[in-house]
C-alpha positions in Angstrom: -36.6 -23.6 11.6 -36.5 -19.9 10.7 -33.4 -18.0 9.8 -29.9 -19.3 9.6 -27.8 -21.0 12.3 -24.5 -22.6 11.3 -21.5 -22.7 13.5 -19.6 -25.7 12.2 -18.9 -27.9 9.2 -19.8 -31.2 11.0 -22.5 -30.9 13.6 -25.8 -32.6 12.6 -27.3 -31.0 9.5 -30.9 -30.0 10.0 -31.8 -27.8 7.0 -30.1 -27.3 3.6 -30.7 -25.2 0.5 -30.3 -26.8 -2.9 -31.2 -26.1 -6.5 -32.5 -28.9 -8.7 -30.8 -28.5 -12.2 -33.2 -27.0 -14.7 -33.5 -25.9 -18.3 -30.4 -23.7 -17.8 -28.4 -26.8 -18.7 -30.3 -27.0 -22.1 -28.8 -23.6 -23.0 -25.3 -24.8 -22.6 -23.5 -25.1 -26.0 -19.9 -26.0 -27.0 -19.3 -22.3 -27.9 -20.3 -21.1 -24.5 -18.8 -23.8 -22.2 -15.7 -21.8 -21.3 -17.6 -18.6 -20.6 -20.1 -20.5 -18.5 -17.4 -22.5 -16.6 -18.3 -26.0 -17.7 -16.1 -28.7 -19.1 -18.9 -30.5 -20.9 -22.7 -30.5 -21.4 -24.6 -32.5 -18.8 -27.7 -34.5 -19.7 -30.5 -32.7 -18.0 -32.7 -35.7 -17.2 -29.7 -37.6 -15.8 -28.6 -34.5 -13.8 -32.1 -34.2 -12.3 -32.2 -37.9 -11.4 -28.8 -37.7 -9.8 -29.7 -34.6 -7.9 -32.9 -36.3 -6.7 -30.8 -39.2 -5.4 -28.7 -36.6 -3.5 -31.7 -34.9 -1.8 -33.2 -38.3 -1.0 -30.0 -39.3 0.9 -30.3 -36.1 2.8 -34.0 -36.6 3.7 -33.4 -40.2 4.6 -31.0 -38.9 7.2 -33.4 -36.4 8.8 -32.4 -33.2 6.8 -35.0 -30.8 5.7 -34.4 -29.9 2.0 -35.5 -26.5 0.6 -35.1 -25.3 -2.9 -33.6 -22.0 -4.1 -36.3 -21.7 -6.8 -39.1 -22.2 -4.3 -37.8 -19.7 -1.7 -37.3 -17.1 -4.4 -40.8 -17.5 -5.8 -42.2 -17.3 -2.3 -40.2 -14.1 -1.6 -41.6 -12.5 -4.7 -45.2 -13.6 -4.0 -45.0 -12.2 -0.4 -44.1 -8.7 -1.4 -46.3 -6.6 -3.7 -44.4 -5.0 -6.6 -41.2 -7.0 -5.8 -41.4 -9.2 -9.0 -41.2 -6.0 -11.1 -38.3 -4.6 -9.1 -36.4 -7.9 -9.4 -37.0 -8.2 -13.1 -35.6 -4.8 -13.8 -32.5 -5.5 -11.7 -32.1 -9.0 -13.3 -32.2 -7.5 -16.8 -29.7 -4.8 -15.9 -27.2 -7.5 -15.0 -27.5 -9.8 -18.0 -24.7 -8.2 -19.9 -27.0 -7.7 -22.9 -26.6 -4.2 -24.4 -29.2 -4.5 -27.2 -32.2 -2.4 -26.1 -34.5 -4.3 -28.4 -33.5 -7.6 -27.0 -33.9 -6.4 -23.5 -37.4 -5.0 -24.2 -38.5 -8.3 -25.8 -37.0 -10.2 -22.9 -38.9 -8.1 -20.4 -42.1 -8.6 -22.3 -41.5 -12.4 -22.6 -40.8 -12.8 -18.9 -43.7 -10.6 -17.8 -46.1 -12.9 -19.6 -45.2 -15.8 -17.4 -47.9 -15.8 -14.8 -46.7 -18.6 -12.4 -44.0 -17.1 -10.2 -41.9 -20.3 -9.8 -41.9 -20.8 -13.6 -40.9 -17.1 -14.0 -38.0 -17.6 -11.6 -36.9 -20.8 -13.3 -36.9 -19.0 -16.7 -34.7 -16.2 -15.4 -32.3 -19.0 -14.4 -32.6 -20.8 -17.7 -31.9 -17.7 -19.9 -33.5 -16.8 -23.2 -32.7 -17.6 -26.8 -33.0 -15.4 -29.8 -35.5 -17.9 -31.2 -37.8 -17.6 -28.1 -37.8 -13.8 -28.7 -38.8 -14.2 -32.3 -35.3 -13.0 -33.5 -34.3 -16.3 -35.2 -36.7 -18.2 -37.5 -36.4 -21.5 -39.3 -35.7 -19.8 -42.6 -32.6 -18.4 -40.9 -31.1 -21.8 -40.4 -29.0 -21.7 -43.6 -27.2 -18.7 -42.2 -26.4 -20.3 -38.9 -22.7 -20.1 -38.0 -21.0 -22.8 -36.0 -19.5 -21.5 -32.8 -21.7 -18.4 -32.7 -24.0 -18.0 -29.7 -27.7 -17.6 -30.4 -28.5 -16.7 -26.8 -30.3 -13.5 -26.0 -29.7 -13.9 -22.2 -27.1 -16.3 -20.8 -28.3 -19.1 -18.6 -26.9 -19.8 -15.1 -25.9 -23.4 -15.3 -23.8 -23.4 -12.1 -26.8 -22.7 -9.9 -27.0 -26.2 -8.6 -23.8 -25.5 -6.8 -25.6 -23.5 -4.1 -22.6 -23.4 -1.8 -20.9 -20.5 -3.7 -23.2 -17.5 -4.0 -23.3 -17.1 -0.2 -22.1 -18.7 3.0 -23.9 -19.3 6.2 -21.9 -17.9 9.2 -23.5 -18.0 12.6 -26.9 -16.4 12.2 -25.9 -14.4 9.1 -25.2 -14.8 5.4 -22.0 -13.8 3.6 -23.6 -12.8 0.3 -20.7 -12.9 -2.1 -19.2 -11.0 -4.9 -18.3 -13.9 -7.2 -15.2 -14.4 -9.3 -16.9 -14.4 -12.7 -19.6 -12.2 -14.2 -21.4 -15.4 -15.1 -21.7 -16.6 -11.5 -22.1 -13.2 -9.8 -25.5 -12.9 -11.4 -26.5 -15.9 -9.2 -26.2 -14.0 -6.0 -29.3 -11.9 -6.8 -31.5 -14.8 -5.7 -30.1 -15.2 -2.2 -30.0 -11.4 -1.8 -33.7 -11.2 -2.5 -34.5 -14.3 -0.4 -32.7 -13.0 2.7 -34.1 -9.5 2.4 -37.7 -10.3 1.5 -38.7 -14.0 2.3 -41.0 -14.1 5.4 -38.7 -16.7 7.0 -35.6 -14.6 6.7 -36.6 -11.0 6.3 -35.1 -8.8 9.0 -33.4 -11.6 10.9 -30.5 -12.6 8.6 -27.8 -9.9 8.4 -25.7 -9.6 5.2 -22.1 -9.9 6.3 -20.5 -9.0 3.0 -22.5 -7.9 -0.1 -22.7 -8.7 -3.8 -21.8 -5.2 -4.9 -18.4 -5.2 -3.2 -15.2 -4.7 -5.2 -13.4 -7.9 -4.2 -14.6 -11.5 -4.9 -15.2 -14.2 -2.4 -17.1 -17.5 -2.8 -18.8 -20.0 -0.4 -16.6 -22.9 -1.4 -13.7 -21.1 0.3 -15.6 -20.4 3.6 -15.6 -22.9 6.5 -17.1 -22.6 9.9 -14.4 -23.9 12.2 -16.5 -23.4 15.3 -18.6 -20.6 16.9 -15.7 -18.2 17.0 -13.4 -19.2 14.1 -13.7 -19.1 10.4 -11.3 -20.8 7.9 -11.3 -19.1 4.5 -9.3 -20.0 1.4 -7.3 -17.5 -0.7 -7.9 -19.1 -4.1 -8.7 -18.6 -7.7 -12.1 -17.5 -6.6 -11.5 -15.6 -3.3 -9.2 -12.6 -2.9 -7.4 -11.8 0.3 -8.8 -8.3 0.2 -12.3 -9.7 0.3 -11.4 -11.6 3.5 -10.1 -8.5 5.1 -13.3 -6.6 4.2 -15.4 -9.5 5.6 -13.2 -9.4 8.8 -13.9 -5.6 9.2 -17.6 -6.2 8.7 -17.6 -8.9 11.4 -15.5 -7.0 13.9 -16.5 -3.4 13.4 -19.8 -3.0 11.7 -22.0 -3.6 14.7 -23.6 -6.7 13.2 -24.1 -9.2 15.9 -21.9 -12.3 15.6 -19.4 -14.4 17.6 -16.5 -14.6 15.2 -13.2 -13.7 16.9 -10.6 -15.1 14.5 -10.2 -15.8 10.8 -7.6 -18.2 9.4 -6.8 -17.3 5.7 -5.2 -20.3 3.8 -3.6 -19.6 0.5 -3.9 -22.5 -2.1 -2.8 -22.8 -5.7 -4.6 -20.5 -8.1 -5.9 -23.0 -10.7 -9.2 -24.6 -11.8 -8.4 -28.0 -10.2 -8.1 -26.2 -6.9 -10.7 -23.5 -7.5 -11.9 -23.5 -3.9 -10.6 -24.5 -0.6 -13.3 -27.2 -0.4 -11.9 -28.9 -3.5 -8.6 -29.3 -1.6 -10.0 -30.4 1.8 -13.2 -30.7 3.9 -13.8 -31.5 7.5 -15.4 -34.8 8.2 -15.2 -35.2 12.0 -14.2 -33.2 15.0 -10.5 -34.0 14.3 -10.5 -35.4 10.8 -10.2 -33.9 7.3 -10.0 -35.4 3.9 -7.4 -33.6 1.8 -5.5 -33.5 -1.5 -1.9 -34.6 -0.9 -0.5 -31.8 -3.0 -1.2 -29.3 -0.2 0.4 -31.1 2.7 3.5 -28.9 3.0 4.7 -25.9 5.0 2.0 -23.2 4.8 1.9 -19.6 5.6 -1.5 -18.8 7.0 -2.8 -15.3 7.9 -4.5 -15.1 11.2 -6.9 -12.1 11.4 -8.2 -10.9 14.7 -9.6 -7.6 16.1 -7.2 -5.1 17.6 -9.5 -3.5 20.3 -7.0 -0.7 21.1 -6.3 0.4 17.6 -9.8 -0.3 16.3 -8.2 -2.1 13.4 -7.4 -5.6 12.2 -4.5 -7.4 13.7 -2.8 -9.8 11.3 -0.1 -12.3 12.0 1.5 -15.0 9.9 1.4 -18.6 11.2 3.8 -21.0 9.6 3.6 -24.8 9.9 2.1 -28.0 8.4 -1.6 -28.1 7.5 -2.5 -30.6 10.3 -0.8 -28.5 12.9 -2.5 -25.3 11.8 -5.9 -26.9 11.6 -5.5 -28.3 15.1 -4.6 -24.9 16.4 -7.5 -23.3 14.6 -10.0 -25.8 15.9 -8.5 -26.0 19.4 -8.1 -29.8 19.3 -4.9 -31.8 20.3 -4.4 -33.4 16.9 -5.9 -33.5 13.4 -5.9 -36.6 11.2 -5.6 -35.9 7.5 -7.0 -38.6 5.2 -5.6 -38.4 1.7 -7.8 -38.3 -1.5 -6.9 -41.4 -3.5 -5.6 -43.2 -0.4 -2.0 -42.1 -1.0 -1.8 -43.3 -4.6 -0.7 -40.4 -6.9 -2.7 -41.6 -9.9 -5.9 -42.2 -7.8 -5.4 -38.9 -6.0 -5.2 -36.9 -9.3 -8.1 -38.8 -10.9 -10.4 -38.6 -7.8 -9.5 -35.1 -7.0 -10.8 -34.1 -10.5 -14.0 -35.8 -9.5 -14.2 -34.0 -6.2 -13.0 -36.8 -4.0 -12.1 -34.3 -1.3 -15.4 -32.5 -1.5 -17.5 -34.2 1.1 -20.7 -33.0 2.7 -20.6 -33.9 6.4 -24.2 -34.4 7.8 -23.1 -35.4 11.2 -19.6 -36.0 12.9 -18.0 -38.9 11.0 -20.9 -39.2 8.5 -20.4 -37.9 5.0 -22.0 -37.8 1.5 -19.6 -38.5 -1.3 -19.6 -39.5 -5.0 -19.7 -43.2 -5.4 -17.2 -43.1 -8.3 -14.3 -42.1 -6.0 -13.8 -45.7 -4.9 -10.2 -45.5 -3.5 -10.9 -42.4 -1.4 -14.2 -43.8 -0.1 -12.6 -47.0 1.0 -9.8 -45.0 2.7 -12.5 -43.0 4.6 -14.2 -46.2 5.8 -10.9 -47.6 7.0 -10.6 -44.4 9.1 -13.9 -45.0 10.8 -16.0 -42.6 8.6 -19.6 -43.6 7.7 -19.8 -43.1 3.9 -23.1 -42.4 2.1 -22.4 -42.8 -1.6 -24.1 -40.8 -4.3 -24.2 -42.6 -7.6 -23.5 -39.7 -10.1 -21.4 -39.4 -13.2 -23.2 -36.6 -15.0 -23.5 -33.7 -12.6 -19.8 -34.0 -12.0 -18.9 -32.3 -15.3 -19.8 -29.0 -13.5 -16.7 -29.7 -11.3 -18.3 -29.7 -7.9 -19.1 -32.3 -5.3 -21.7 -32.9 -2.5 -20.5 -30.0 -0.4 -20.7 -27.7 -3.5 -24.3 -28.7 -4.2 -25.5 -27.8 -0.7 -25.8 -24.7 1.5 -26.5 -25.6 5.1 -29.0 -23.2 6.7 -29.3 -24.9 10.1 -27.0 -27.2 11.9 -27.2 -28.4 15.5 -25.4 -26.2 18.1 -22.3 -27.0 20.1 -23.1 -28.6 23.4 
């Protein structure tokens, strides 16, 4: 299955991109948690075991699983001189200004012969000790709360949903909300430009160097012609307008005719649209009760006559607007926490609304969200539970940890 083909959130999942948590988690410290967007420090071994359980569920259900680190290594190996080009670009984006540290980092990374190990080390980051700039005799001078990193790690990489979004046969390569995460987009950029399976056949529908930020957790494929995108803490309305212009006027082949832009609360609990609701069947969504209210949604279409965007405001309840967007008679909204406010708040924090649909009415969820999962079952949804309590501290669920590359097509 070469290239990308995704035109829904729910049709059978055939191929998915993930990243197995690596040593980047070992370079998380209490002093860097806030900067690196974590609430706590996961246990690496447990994180890997939980992630392996996740990918095993996918494979057991007929999904081909490919890894970000593998595709990146293959892309570099397939193109002479590309590893050197990548390394220079990678180092230029580290935020490190000390020329000595950058020179030592380049020398250190160049010595890693195995390409996959090289890629994984760029993800993990580098410490001053690894570069010979901190020795045991310096321990007595160590200051609590000071960072001893030479190059920051990318611990959020196992949330592969966010650096890009699969839309039709293209990739929306994102400009991300934080500097920390925008560095992650370099991998998908290189993969889609240089990997033999994607080179020349996957158009970039946005671009990591754009001014406005947008993330994959806010981008939903409603159907072949409709996108639903959240205006959130991590995605700006201006980015959605730029994406719309690229889709409608750039000449890039695609079938998108309409974009629904949903505005949600700007806070960490609701950082993306997929932390608030996800589609689980043709006419069913799981959702957080706090957003079931009158909503103003921007509907963006192409004005053929003016060669510009046409924007109208649609007002109504969430279920009514979703039904209109998906062109179905009615949408059923299934509440996170089963309608109990305490359960809703607790299970929302643990991504109870963040489901990965692998076929209509068949979803992967965290086992710990017991009230929400039982509510899904009562509504006829087949629930595949992932036993995980460690990777959740990164604040992302099964949808966040997966980027569909191929789904079955509409009949």
